[in-house]
Structures are given as C-alpha cells and as structure tokens.
DOSE-265370 format. One line per field, with one value per residue: residue in one letter; chain; x, y, z of N, C-alpha, C in turn. Coordinates in steps of 0.2 Angstrom, whole numbers, plus 5000, padded with zeros to 4 digits. Each point is the difference from the previous one (the first is absolute). Layout:
! DOSE-265370
residuo	c(A	...)
cadena	c(A	...)
n_c1	c(X	...)
n_c2	c(Y	...)
n_c3	c(Z	...)
ca_c1	c(X	...)
ca_c2	c(Y	...)
ca_c3	c(Z	...)
c_c1	c(X	...)
c_c2	c(Y	...)
c_c3	c(Z	...)
END
This chain:
! DOSE-265370
residuo	c(M	M	R	S	G	L	R	K	A	V	T	T	A	A	G	V	A	A	M	A	L	A	G	L	A	A	T	P	A	T	A	A	A	S	A	P	S	A	G	A	E	A	P	R	V	S	A	S	G	F	W	A	C	T	V	P	A	G	K	T	Y	T	D	T	D	R	R	Y	R	G	N	C	N	P	S	G	Y	G	T	S	Y	Y	V	V	D	P	A	D	G	I	W	A	C	T	V	P	S	G	F	T	Y	D	D	T	D	R	R	Y	R	G	A	C	N	P	Q	G	Y	G	T	A	Y	R	L	R	E	P	R	T	G	I	W	A	C	T	I	P	S	G	F	S	Y	T	D	T	D	R	R	Y	R	G	P	C	N	P	E	G	Y	G	T	S	Y	L	L	V	G)
cadena	c(A	A	A	A	A	A	A	A	A	A	A	A	A	A	A	A	A	A	A	A	A	A	A	A	A	A	A	A	A	A	A	A	A	A	A	A	A	A	A	A	A	A	A	A	A	A	A	A	A	A	A	A	A	A	A	A	A	A	A	A	A	A	A	A	A	A	A	A	A	A	A	A	A	A	A	A	A	A	A	A	A	A	A	A	A	A	A	A	A	A	A	A	A	A	A	A	A	A	A	A	A	A	A	A	A	A	A	A	A	A	A	A	A	A	A	A	A	A	A	A	A	A	A	A	A	A	A	A	A	A	A	A	A	A	A	A	A	A	A	A	A	A	A	A	A	A	A	A	A	A	A	A	A	A	A	A	A	A	A	A	A	A	A	A	A)
n_c1	c(5151	5001	4996	5003	5005	4998	4998	5006	5003	4997	5001	5006	5001	4997	5004	5005	4998	4998	5006	5003	4997	5001	5006	5000	4997	5005	5004	4995	4998	5006	5001	4994	5002	5005	4994	5004	5003	4998	5006	5007	4999	4994	4997	5001	4994	4999	4999	4995	5000	4997	5002	4998	4996	4996	4999	4997	4995	5003	5003	5006	5006	5005	4997	5003	4996	5003	4996	5003	4994	4999	4999	5002	5003	4996	4998	5003	5003	5001	4997	5003	4996	5005	4994	5000	4999	4998	5006	5000	5004	4996	5004	4996	4997	4995	4996	4998	4994	5001	5005	5006	5005	5006	5001	5004	4999	5003	4999	5005	4994	4997	4998	4999	5005	4998	4996	4999	4999	5001	4995	5004	4995	5003	4996	4995	4998	4996	5004	4999	5004	4997	5006	4996	5000	4995	4995	5000	4994	4998	5005	5004	5004	5006	5003	5004	5002	5002	5001	5006	4997	4995	4998	4998	5005	5001	4995	4997	4997	5000	4994	5002	4995	5000	4997	4994	4996)
n_c2	c(4978	5007	5001	4995	5003	5006	4998	4997	5005	5004	4996	4999	5006	5001	4995	5002	5006	4997	4997	5005	5003	4995	5000	5006	4999	4995	5005	5004	4997	5000	5006	5002	4996	5004	5002	5004	4995	4999	4999	5000	4997	5002	4995	5003	5002	5000	5007	5000	5006	5005	5006	5001	5005	4995	4995	4997	4999	4995	5006	5001	5002	5001	5006	5006	5005	5004	5004	5005	5001	4993	4995	4997	5005	5004	5000	4994	4996	4995	4994	4997	4995	4995	4999	4994	4995	4998	4997	4994	5002	5005	5005	5001	5006	4996	4997	4999	5000	4994	5004	4997	5000	4999	5006	5004	5006	5002	5005	5004	5004	4995	4994	4998	5004	5005	5000	4994	4996	4995	4996	4996	4996	4994	5001	4996	4996	5000	4996	4993	5001	5006	5004	5003	5007	4998	4999	4999	5003	4995	5002	4995	4998	4997	5006	5003	5006	5001	5005	5002	5005	4996	4996	4999	5002	5005	5002	4994	4998	4995	4997	4994	4998	4993	5002	4999	4997)
n_c3	c(5009	5002	4995	4997	5003	4998	4994	5000	5003	4995	4995	5002	5000	4995	4998	5003	4998	4994	5000	5002	4996	4996	5003	4999	4995	4999	5002	5000	4994	4999	5002	4998	4995	5002	5003	5004	5003	5007	5003	5000	5006	5000	4997	4994	5002	4993	5001	4994	5000	5004	4998	5007	5001	4999	5005	4995	5003	5004	5000	4998	5003	4995	4998	5002	4998	5003	4998	5000	5001	5001	4997	5005	4999	4996	5006	5000	5006	4995	5002	4995	4998	4999	4997	5004	4997	5005	5001	5000	5004	4999	5000	5005	4999	4998	5005	4994	5000	5003	5003	5001	5005	4997	4998	5003	4998	5005	4997	5001	4998	5001	4997	5006	5001	4996	5006	5001	5005	4996	5001	4996	4997	5001	4996	5003	4995	5004	5003	5001	5006	5000	5001	5004	4999	4997	5004	4994	4999	5004	5003	5002	5006	4999	4998	5004	4998	5006	4997	5002	4997	5001	4996	5006	5003	4995	5005	5001	5005	4996	4999	4998	4995	5001	4994	5002	4995)
ca_c1	c(5002	4997	4993	4999	5002	4995	4994	5001	4999	4993	4996	5002	4997	4992	4998	5001	4995	4994	5000	5000	4993	4996	5002	4996	4993	4998	5002	4995	4997	5005	5001	4994	4999	5005	5001	5005	4997	5005	5003	5004	5001	4994	4999	4997	4994	4998	4993	4999	4995	4999	5001	4994	5000	4997	5001	4994	4998	5003	5007	5006	5004	5007	5005	4997	5004	4998	5002	4997	4996	5000	4993	4996	4999	5002	5001	5005	5003	4995	5003	4997	5002	5000	4994	5000	4996	5004	5002	5005	5007	5002	5001	4995	5000	4994	4999	4993	4995	5001	5007	5004	5007	5005	5006	4999	5006	4999	5005	4998	4999	5000	4995	4994	4999	5005	5002	5003	5001	4994	5001	4997	4999	5000	4993	4999	4993	5000	4999	5003	5007	5005	5001	4997	5000	4993	4996	4994	4994	4999	5006	5003	5007	5002	5007	5002	5007	5001	5007	5001	5001	5000	4996	4993	5001	5007	5002	5000	4998	4995	4999	4998	4996	5000	4993	4996	4993)
ca_c2	c(4995	5003	4999	4993	4999	5004	4996	4993	5002	5002	4994	4996	5004	4999	4993	4999	5004	4997	4994	5003	5002	4994	4997	5004	4999	4993	4999	5000	4994	4995	5002	4998	4993	4997	5005	4997	4996	5000	4994	4998	4993	4996	4999	5005	4998	5006	5002	5005	5004	5007	5005	5003	5004	4996	4993	4997	4994	4994	5001	5002	5004	4998	5006	5006	5006	5006	5006	5007	5003	4995	4998	4998	5006	5006	5006	4998	4994	4994	4994	4995	4993	4996	4996	4994	4994	4996	4994	4996	5001	5007	5004	5005	5005	4998	4993	5000	4995	4994	4999	5001	5002	4995	5004	5007	5005	5007	5005	5007	5003	4994	5000	5000	5006	5005	5005	4997	4993	4996	4992	4996	4994	4995	4997	4993	4997	4995	4993	4996	4998	5006	5004	5006	5004	5001	4994	5002	4997	4993	4997	5000	4999	4994	5002	5007	5001	5007	5003	5007	5003	4994	5001	5002	5007	5002	5004	4997	4993	4998	4993	4997	4995	4995	5000	4993	5002)
ca_c3	c(5006	5006	5000	5001	5007	5004	4999	5004	5007	5002	4999	5006	5006	4999	5002	5007	5004	4999	5005	5007	5001	5000	5006	5006	4999	5003	5007	5005	5000	5003	5007	5003	5000	5005	5006	5005	5005	5005	5002	4995	5001	4998	4993	4997	4996	4997	5002	4996	5003	4998	5005	5002	5006	5006	4999	5000	5004	4997	4997	5005	4996	5001	5000	5001	4998	5003	4996	5001	4994	4995	4998	5006	5004	4996	5004	5005	4999	4999	4999	4996	5002	4995	5002	4997	5003	5005	4998	5004	4999	4998	5005	5000	5006	5004	4999	4999	5003	4996	4999	5006	4998	5003	5001	5000	4998	5002	4997	5001	4994	4995	4995	5003	5003	4997	5005	5006	5000	4997	5000	4995	5002	4995	5000	4999	5000	5006	4999	5005	4999	4999	5006	4999	5005	5002	4999	4996	5001	4997	5001	5006	4999	5003	5003	5000	5000	5002	4999	5001	4994	4995	4994	5001	5003	4999	5005	5006	4999	4995	5000	4994	5002	4995	4999	4999	4999)
c_c1	c(4997	4993	4998	5001	4994	4994	4999	4999	4993	4995	5001	4996	4993	4998	5001	4995	4993	5000	4999	4992	4996	5001	4996	4993	4998	5001	4994	4996	5004	5000	4993	4999	5005	5001	5004	4996	5005	5002	5003	5001	4994	5000	4996	4994	4998	4993	4999	4994	5000	5001	4993	5000	4997	5001	4993	4999	5002	5006	5005	5004	5007	5005	4996	5004	4997	5002	4996	4996	5000	4993	4996	4998	5003	5002	5005	5003	4995	5004	4997	5003	5000	4996	5001	4995	5004	5001	5005	5007	5002	5001	4995	5000	4994	4999	4992	4996	5001	5007	5003	5007	5005	5006	4998	5007	4999	5005	4998	5000	5001	4994	4993	4998	5006	5003	5003	5001	4994	5002	4997	4999	5000	4993	5001	4993	5000	4999	5003	5007	5005	5000	4997	5000	4993	4996	4993	4994	4999	5006	5002	5007	5002	5007	5001	5007	5001	5007	5000	5002	5001	4995	4993	5000	5007	5003	5000	4998	4994	4999	4998	4996	5000	4993	4998	4993	4997)
c_c2	c(5002	4999	4993	4998	5003	4996	4994	5002	5002	4994	4995	5004	4999	4993	4999	5004	4996	4993	5002	5002	4994	4996	5004	4999	4994	4999	5001	4993	4995	5001	4998	4993	4996	5005	4997	4996	4999	4992	4997	4992	4996	4999	5006	4998	5007	5001	5006	5004	5007	5005	5003	5004	4996	4993	4997	4994	4994	5000	5001	5005	4998	5006	5006	5006	5006	5006	5007	5002	4995	4998	4999	5006	5006	5006	4998	4994	4995	4994	4996	4993	4996	4994	4993	4995	4996	4994	4996	5002	5007	5004	5006	5004	4999	4992	5000	4994	4994	4998	5000	5002	4996	5004	5008	5003	5007	5005	5007	5003	4994	5001	5001	5007	5005	5005	4997	4993	4997	4993	4997	4993	4995	4996	4993	4998	4995	4993	4996	4999	5006	5003	5007	5004	5002	4993	5002	4996	4994	4996	4999	4999	4994	5001	5007	5001	5008	5003	5008	5003	4994	5002	5004	5007	5002	5005	4997	4992	4998	4993	4998	4994	4995	4999	4993	5003	4997)
c_c3	c(5006	5000	5002	5008	5004	4999	5005	5007	5002	5000	5007	5006	5000	5002	5007	5004	4999	5005	5007	5001	5000	5007	5006	4999	5003	5008	5005	5000	5003	5008	5003	5001	5005	5005	5005	5005	5005	5000	4994	5000	4997	4993	4998	4996	4997	5001	4996	5003	4997	5006	5001	5006	5006	4998	5000	5004	4996	4996	5005	4996	5002	5000	5001	4997	5003	4997	5002	4994	4995	4998	5006	5005	4997	5005	5006	4998	4999	4999	4995	5001	4994	5002	4996	5002	5005	4997	5004	4999	4999	5007	4999	5007	5005	4999	4999	5003	4996	4999	5007	4997	5004	5001	5000	4998	5002	4998	5001	4993	4994	4996	5004	5004	4998	5005	5007	5000	4997	5000	4994	5002	4994	5000	4999	5000	5006	4997	5005	4998	4999	5007	4998	5007	5003	4999	4996	5002	4997	5001	5008	4999	5004	5004	5000	5000	5002	5000	5001	4993	4994	4994	5001	5004	5000	5006	5007	5000	4996	5000	4993	5002	4994	4999	4998	4999	4994)
END
C-alpha cells in the first residue's frame, strides 16, 4: 500500500515537473511575440519581431533591454532592441520614414529607455482625415489643435494637424 502511494506521488510530481518545463520552454517565444508596448488606452496591434543590438533602416523598435556584459556589449553595459516592422496603430520608440504619429507616451525607465525618460509614439500611416502630430511629405493640413501636455507633446505645448493629401 505504501509503495502504491509513493509511486503515485512520484508519478504526479514527474508529470507536474514536465508540464512546468514545457511551459517555461514556451515562454520566450510568447514573450517575444508580445513584447511590451506603451499606452494602455490605444488599441493593441500585435507586432512580431526579434531582439537585436541595432535597429536596421526601415524598422523601428518597441522595447529595450540593457544588461551588463550581455550579448550587445561583452565588456560593459549594452542595449538590445525589440525590432519590428512599422505598422499603423502600434506603439513604437521611433517614427520611421513614411509614418507619422497621433499620440505619445513618456515614461521613466519604460520600454523606450531603460535608463531615463523615453517617449513612445503611436504610429499612423498618413492619410486624409486623420489627426497627426507631424505633417508627412506629400500632405498638407486643414485644421490644427494646440494643447498643453496633449497627445503630441507630453511635456509642453503640442500641435495636432488634420491631414489632407
């Protein structure tokens, strides 16, 4: 009777350990696919990407990781970036060419700067009828909206433009 109980306990423990290890193995892929982005109020757009030590031209990044003697600098502190393709509606740490933005999120030690203040931008593909914080090449505007600590400048006055083009 005692052997049967012991066998049952060992089998259960082994099963739980196997499930836990399987869950841990799946975690990096899941975490990388849903890297943190700023701005809880905006609709979340999934951006799959990869971690790299630099951001290639035409791409942007949505998260940073700073480590001592990590992959990006074996002799000191180095920063790696979660690189993604720019897309309408994602929160990103830079505004790539061909895009504008309609909102900002500035945080201390947030996704865009692990050491100090960093600003994230909600990317928008330029088109007629949207409010944007910049006027992209090939576009003009028909109206403006200037606000203190509004969507285009979390620290001071910023102007939004109603795009036409």
